[in-house]
C-alpha positions in Angstrom: 119.1 95.8 96.8 120.2 95.5 93.2 123.4 94.1 92.4 126.1 96.2 90.7 126.6 95.4 87.0 130.3 95.4 86.5 132.5 97.8 84.4 133.0 95.7 81.0 134.6 98.9 79.4 138.3 98.0 78.7 141.3 100.7 76.7 143.5 99.5 74.1 145.8 102.5 74.2 143.8 105.4 73.0 141.1 102.9 71.4 137.9 102.4 74.2 135.8 99.2 73.9 132.4 98.6 75.6 134.0 94.9 76.2 137.2 93.0 75.5 135.8 90.7 72.9 136.1 91.2 69.4 136.5 89.3 66.2 139.4 87.8 64.9 140.6 88.6 61.5 139.8 86.3 58.6 137.0 84.6 60.8 134.0 87.5 60.4 134.2 88.8 56.9 133.6 92.3 56.8 131.0 92.2 59.6 127.7 92.3 57.4 128.2 88.4 56.6 127.5 88.1 60.6 124.9 90.8 60.8 121.5 88.6 60.6 123.4 86.2 63.0 125.3 88.2 65.8 124.1 91.8 67.3 127.0 93.8 66.4 126.4 96.5 68.6 126.9 94.0 71.4 130.6 93.3 70.3 133.7 95.2 71.7 135.2 95.7 68.1 134.9 94.2 64.7 138.5 93.1 63.0 137.7 92.8 59.3 139.2 90.5 57.2 142.7 91.7 56.1 143.1 94.1 53.4 146.0 94.7 50.9 146.7 97.2 48.6 145.3 95.8 45.9 142.8 92.8 45.4 143.9 89.5 45.8 142.3 86.1 44.7 144.6 83.9 47.3 145.6 80.2 47.1 144.1 77.5 45.0 141.7 75.3 46.4 141.5 73.1 48.5 142.3 75.9 51.0 140.7 74.7 54.3 141.0 71.2 56.3 139.1 70.2 59.4 141.4 68.8 62.2 140.4 67.1 65.4 140.5 70.1 67.3 140.5 72.9 65.1 141.4 73.9 61.2 144.0 74.2 58.9 143.6 77.2 56.4 145.7 78.3 53.5 143.1 81.0 51.9 146.2 82.9 51.0 144.5 86.6 52.2 141.9 86.9 49.6 140.6 90.2 49.8 139.0 93.0 47.9 142.1 95.7 48.0 141.7 99.0 50.0 140.2 100.9 48.0 137.6 97.9 47.1 136.9 97.9 51.1 136.8 101.6 51.2 133.8 101.9 48.7 132.0 98.7 49.2 132.6 97.4 52.9 133.1 100.2 55.0 129.6 102.1 54.3 128.2 99.4 56.3 130.5 99.4 59.3 129.9 103.1 59.3 126.2 102.5 60.3 127.0 100.9 63.3 128.2 102.1 66.8 130.9 99.3 67.3 134.7 100.2 66.8 135.8 98.8 63.4 139.5 97.5 63.5 141.4 97.4 60.0 143.9 94.5 59.6 146.6 95.2 56.7 149.2 93.1 55.1 151.7 93.8 52.6 154.6 92.6 50.6 157.0 95.2 51.1 157.3 98.1 54.0 156.3 100.3 51.7 152.9 98.7 51.5 152.0 98.8 54.9 153.0 102.3 55.2 150.8 103.4 51.9 148.0 101.2 53.3 148.4 103.1 56.9 148.3 106.5 54.9 145.1 105.5 53.0 143.4 104.5 56.0 144.2 107.4 58.0 142.1 109.5 55.2 139.0 107.7 55.9 136.3 107.9 58.4 135.1 105.0 60.5 138.6 103.1 61.0 138.8 103.0 64.9 142.2 101.2 64.8 144.5 99.3 62.7 145.8 95.9 63.0 149.1 95.1 61.6 149.6 91.6 60.2 153.5 90.4 59.9 152.4 87.0 60.9 150.3 85.2 58.3 152.2 81.8 57.3 150.4 81.5 53.9 152.1 83.7 51.6 155.7 83.1 50.6 157.0 86.9 50.6 156.7 89.5 53.1 154.5 88.0 56.2 156.7 85.4 57.2 160.1 87.8 57.0 158.4 90.4 58.8 156.7 88.3 61.8 160.0 86.3 62.6 162.8 88.9 62.2 162.8 91.5 64.7 164.6 94.3 62.6 161.9 93.9 59.8 158.9 93.7 62.2 160.4 96.9 63.9 160.8 98.5 60.2 157.2 97.5 59.6 155.9 99.2 62.9 157.4 102.3 62.2 156.1 102.6 58.3 152.7 102.4 59.9 153.2 104.8 62.7 154.5 107.2 60.9 151.5 107.3 58.2 148.6 106.7 60.8 147.5 108.8 63.7 145.1 106.1 65.5 145.7 103.1 67.6 148.3 100.3 65.8 148.2 97.0 66.7 150.5 94.8 65.9 149.6 90.8 65.4 152.3 88.7 66.0 153.2 84.9 64.7 154.0 82.0 67.3 156.4 80.4 64.3 159.0 82.3 66.2 161.8 80.9 68.7 161.1 83.8 71.2 158.2 85.7 70.8 158.9 88.3 73.0 161.6 89.8 71.2 159.5 90.5 68.4 156.6 91.9 70.7 159.5 94.5 72.1 160.6 95.0 68.8 157.2 96.3 67.8 157.0 98.2 71.1 160.0 99.9 70.5 158.7 101.2 66.9 155.6 102.7 68.2 152.7 100.2 68.4 150.0 100.9 70.7 149.4 97.0 71.4 150.0 93.5 70.2 147.7 90.8 69.3 148.6 87.0 69.5 148.9 84.4 68.9 148.1 84.2 64.7 147.8 80.6 63.3 150.4 77.7 63.6 152.0 76.1 60.9 151.0 72.8 60.0 150.2 70.4 57.3 147.6 67.4 56.5 148.4 64.2 54.2 145.5 62.3 52.7 146.6 58.5 53.2 144.5 57.3 50.0 146.5 59.4 47.6 149.6 60.3 49.7 149.1 63.6 49.0 148.6 66.9 51.1 145.3 68.2 51.7 145.9 71.5 51.0 146.8 72.9 47.7 149.3 75.3 49.3 150.9 72.2 51.2 150.9 74.0 54.5 148.6 75.8 56.2 147.7 77.7 59.7 146.2 75.6 62.4 143.9 77.2 64.4 141.3 76.3 67.1 141.1 74.8 70.6 144.0 72.5 69.6 146.6 75.9 69.6 145.0 77.3 72.6 147.9 76.2 74.9 150.5 77.5 73.1 148.5 80.8 72.7 147.5 81.4 76.5 151.7 80.4 77.4 152.9 83.3 74.7 150.3 85.7 75.9 151.6 85.3 79.3 155.1 85.6 78.3 154.6 88.7 76.2 152.5 90.8 79.0 155.6 90.0 81.5 157.6 91.7 78.7 156.1 94.7 77.4 154.1 98.0 78.6 151.5 97.9 76.0 148.2 96.1 76.0 148.3 92.4 74.8 145.1 90.9 73.0 145.0 87.4 73.2 144.0 84.9 70.1 143.7 81.2 70.2 141.3 78.7 70.3 138.9 81.0 72.3 135.6 78.9 72.0 134.1 79.7 75.5 133.9 82.2 78.2 136.0 80.2 80.5 138.9 80.2 77.7 138.3 84.0 77.4 138.9 84.4 81.3 142.3 82.4 81.2 143.7 84.9 78.6 142.8 87.6 80.6 144.1 86.1 83.8 147.4 85.2 81.6 147.7 89.1 81.0 145.5 89.9 78.0 143.6 93.4 78.3 141.2 92.2 75.6 140.6 88.8 73.3 139.5 87.6 69.7 136.8 85.0 68.8 138.1 83.4 65.4 137.4 79.9 64.4 134.7 79.3 66.9 132.6 81.8 65.0 132.4 79.0 62.0 131.5 76.4 64.7 129.1 78.8 66.7 128.0 82.3 65.3 126.9 83.4 68.5 130.4 82.7 70.3 131.1 86.3 70.8 127.4 86.8 72.6 128.1 84.0 74.8 131.4 84.7 75.8 130.5 88.6 76.7 127.6 86.9 78.8 129.9 84.6 80.7 132.4 87.1 81.4 130.3 89.4 82.9 128.8 86.2 85.0 132.2 85.1 86.4 132.7 88.7 87.4 129.3 89.0 89.1 130.0 85.4 90.7 133.6 86.4 91.4 132.6 90.4 92.9 134.8 91.7 90.7 133.9 95.0 89.8 135.6 95.4 86.3 136.7 93.6 83.9 140.1 95.1 83.6 141.0 94.1 87.0 141.3 90.1 85.8 144.0 91.2 83.7 147.2 89.6 84.8 145.9 88.6 87.7 147.3 85.2 87.5 148.5 83.6 90.6 151.9 82.5 89.7 152.9 82.0 93.4 
């Protein structure tokens, strides 16, 4: 008798995914860059590089520094702008049957509202992920991601202008991330994703100067996994909307930990730079785990950690 294959489908609000594995914004380009390396049709969703109203050139180099268990980046949200994305990048993505989630960023509440309204007009965008947490800009992102009232205002502006699912990406650089999570839930977010990068710094001891031109940058990779896992568990216990886990997920075991902690889905980020096949390997590994544990659906793992 054939073994029944587990159900890998998950729902993030009204967003239906074939499996819980997504790509993290900023680590997978606009999807086409990985098309020869990864079967894009196997992914749960593709989250594209952050998009702003106008093109951005980002910070001056050096912008990336490798660390013992990850990397520091201060790219500065370089992107082609929303019109460039719609004209140049979206046509390729519209040809694949994997949901495309557009990460958006802005300097003002109005920026976010206008971006949401523009993306609401185009086909091929399955959801919006709202970046209120990037630590690499000196205005906009930091204030929005660390202040509950501003996080609420940005989320509400997007919600008012976009009919599809809204996922708000949270910053770990706060005293209590659950306060921010509840604020965006109240403003109409369909889900939250966490965590974005942790602020860090590196110094060249030969020159005595910071290794990043921006001085500080965002730390990602395995180094932040325990922090991210703890915050995902805290937020999942505090909100009623789905949680998407991010932070140092490199292996299937990492992803399963996040699901057990309360995540409904996960994003793979820095691992894509190290192993472009990481997402596919994680999908396969989750499926194998479900079979081995005789779990019928991946959604049954969500929040099933045994605390007592």
